[in-house]
C-alpha positions, 0 to 999 in steps of 0.5 A, a space after each residue: 655361699 650359704 655358710 662361713 665357718 670362722 675358726 679363731 686359732 692360737 697355737 693349735 697345731 696339735 688339733 687344727 689339722 685333724 679338725 679341718 680334715 673332719 670338717 671337710 668330710 662334712 662338706 659335699 659341695 665346697 661352693 656352699 662353705 667358706 672356711 676362715 681361719 683367724 689367727 691371733 699370732 701363732 708361733 708354732 707351725 699351725 699356719 704352715 700345716 693348714 696351707 694344704 686346705 682350701 681356706 682363707 687365713 686372716 691375721 688378727 690381734 690376739 683375743 678370741 672375740 677380736 679374731 672372730 669379729 675379724 673373720 665375720 667382717 670378711 665372711 660372705 655366707 648366709 650363716 656365720 658359724 663360729 667353730 673352736 679349733 678343738 670342736 667337731 661338728 656333726 656330719 649334717 650340720 649344714 642341714 641342721 642350721 639351714 632348717 633353723 627359723 631363728 636368727 641365731 643358735 647353738 648345738 648341744 655339746 659332748 665332751 670328748 673324754 670317757 669319764 662318767 663325770 663328763 656325761 653329767 657335766 655335758 647334760 647340765 651344760 645343755 639343759 642350762 643353755 636350753 633353759 636360759 638361751 645362754 651358750 658357750 663357744 664350745 657349743 658352736 654359736 651361729 648367727 645370720 649376718 644381719 643379726 650379728 651386725 645388729 648385735 655389734 659382733 662379739 663384745 671385744 672382751 678377753 673372756 666371756 664373749 660368748 656369754 655376753 653375746 648370748 645375753 644380748 642376743 636373747 633380748 631380741 629372740 631366743 636361741 635355736 637349740 639344736 639337740 645334735 651334739 658337737 664334740 669338744 675336747 676335754 683336754 683342759 678338764 683332764 689336765 687340770 682335774 675335772 672337779 677343779 675345772 668345774 669349780 673354776 668355771 662356776 666361779 668365773 661365771 658367778 664372778 662375771 654375773 656379779 660384775 667382775 671385769 673380764 680382764 681379771 677373769 681372763 687372768 684367773 682363768 689362764 693362771 689356773 
């Protein structure tokens, strides 16, 4: 077993089936990959719809960090790959990760929308991540299990768990930055307005850096 793909979910019925179908097309040898779906209490038909797929379903307390840590505890792979339900990996993702020499890493990201502003936003995200070794969950973080355990897993906070684990991980070694792109949904940007969402993201990140508690940031993020 080389890869454990851990997917935290909560009411993702609209995107989950499509994402799983695309993920399975990238896997030539099923014995090399286990897919672990960590559900935080979905009350839609997500879990019913995914029973057709070869995966393990875990029930976990709600919270992305809690769900991903629960999945990691059950994982058997040589790499832990944390994939959001609305993000698609490139076809050769297994080979790309396998060739990484470090203990952890992430991909460049592309937003799914076609608006020209998305091209600027994603380039800025990738450049910032490359310079700082800080990554977001949309960039598909991956870790060697022993290193992930050394970090203590994702900090179990309601928001910014990806930023927090990146900050800790880079104190040991820099991230492997894979230039091939994963494609993540731009639905929130399109629904709430591109510039408004950019402003909110920057505000939340700045607030986190100056010490605002993640639970308060979580309320601000979802109330927006």
